[in-house]
N, C-alpha and C positions, 0 to 999 in steps of 0.2 A: 704698534703692539695691540691697540684696541681693535683695529681692523682684523687682525689675525684671530683674536678671540671671537669676534663676531662671525667670521667665516667658519671657524671651528664649531661654534654653537649652531649655526644654520645647517652645517653638514651633519652634525649629530641629530638635529631635529628631523632632517630628511631621512636619515638612516633609521631612526626610531619609528617614524611614520611608515616607512617601507616595511619594517618588521611587523608592526601592528596590522597593516593592511594584508600582509602575507598570512598571518595567523587568522585573521577574520575570513580570508578566502578559504583557508583549509577548513575552518569551522562550517562555513556555508556549504562547501562541497560535501562534508560529512553529513550535514543535516539533509541535503538533497538526496544523497544515497540512501539514507535511512527512510526517508519518505517514499522513495522509489521501491524499496524493499517491502515497506508496509503495504503499498498499493498492490504489489505483486502477490503478497500473502492474502490480501483481501480478495483478489481476483481468483485465487485458487482455493480458497477456503469453501468447504461445503456448506450449504444452507439447507436446513430441513424444515419443512412445513408439515404440520399434522392436519389432515383434512377434517378431523372431527371437531377441531376448534375454529375452523374458518367456514364462512359462507361461500357460495359459488362466486359471488361478486368480489369478495376479498381475495379469493384464490386467483382469479383472473388478474386482479390488480397487482398481486405479488408477482405473478409470472411476467407481466409486462414491465414491472420495476426491475426484475432480474435481467430481462432482455436489454434494458437500457444501461444497467450498471455493469454487466459483465460482457466481455467480447464474445466469449464462448460459454455455453451452458448446456447441461444435460439435465433433463427432468425425468426422474424415476418415480413411478407411483407403485407403492407396495401395499398389497392386501394385508390388513392387520391380522388375518388368520395364519399367515405364513410366518412361522416362528424363527426360522434360521435366516435372518436378514444378512448375515455375513456372507452366505453363499451368493447372494445377489451381487454384492460388490466385488467378489472374487472372480466372477465370470465376466468376460467382456462380450456382451451380446449386443447386437445392433438390430433394432426393430425397423 
């Protein structure tokens, strides 16, 4: 009788351990997917630099940082006198 209770207890412990491990695996997969989504968002988010606040050296450093951080980047320089900035982003021009 005592051995049957021991076998049942061990079986229950293994079942509970499997359940906990399965839930932990699901949680880790969810965290992994959310981190992947965040990195993709970061990769596609626009970054704007204003030239009037940066020196030439700082601007070059920022450009090199962007080249290291993002796989693909486009750099657009806009003259401050051009008022309709939305037109620039609506047109797909290649220089």
